[in-house]
N, C-alpha and C positions, 0 to 999 in steps of 0.2 A: 504495498499502500505504499511506504513511504519510500514508491521510486516514483512512483504514482501523481499523488500529488504535491511532490518537487518537483513533478516535471511541468506537470499544468500550472504550478505559480511561475516557473522559471517560462515555458513556453505566450503566458497572459500580460507579464511582462511586472507583475504581482515580486516576485521576486529576484531581484536585481546581484550579480554576482559581489560583495568584497572584494575590494582591487586597493591598492595602499596611495594612500595619499597624502603627499604634504602641505600642512597649512596653521591653520591655526585648528584647536580643535570644533571652535562653529563653524566654519570652513568643513572640520569631520563628519561635522553632526549635519549638514546641512545636504550631502551626500545621500544619492536616492537609495541605498543599503542597509540607510538607517532605517528607515521601516518597516526593516521586510520584517515579516513576520519570526514570532521564536519558534527554534523545533521542538520542541512540545505542542506547538499548535497543528505546527505541523503533522507533525507523527503520530501523535497520542489521539485523535480526537474521529470524531466519527466524520461517516458523510454526509452527515444533516448539517453537524456544528465545525465541519469544515466550509462550510458551501456560508452558511451564515454567519463564522467570526471571522471564518482568516478569509477565504476568498467574494464578500459579497457581493463583487462586481456579477459577480459565475451565477446562474442557473444551475441548477440540481442536476436540471439536462441536459445543460455544458457538461456537466463534468460528467455524465453518466455518460452522451456520446464518445469524450476523448478517453473516458478508460477504456472501451471501445475498440477504436482507434488506435492508441495504445497499443493495445491486445495483440492488435494485429499487426502495428513494428514492430513487437519484440519479437512473435513468429514468423516477421518473411524473417528477421534479423540471423534467427537460430537458422534459419532453411537455407541462409545464404550459406552462411561458417559451416553449414553442414556440409554444405556439398562443397563447400572450399578445401575441408581436413579432406572427404571423400578422393578431390580430384589430387590430392596432396601424395595421395597410398598409392596413386595408379604409375 
């Protein structure tokens, strides 16, 4: 579940990968990743709580569609890795 919730937050722009920045504390606090959800909010919530509290810009329907598409994406990656390993053994 973590992979799905983190991916949807990242792809929808709700989660921004932290980067190193030089500057004052005020400049650092103004960076987009300062607004990232806490890890426990990403990993330890139900789907309904995740949508209403963490990813409130998204609907439950959008989340469910993303889960289906993400699952298909992972399956395709697994299939291509399997095909690659089989072709390497030939």
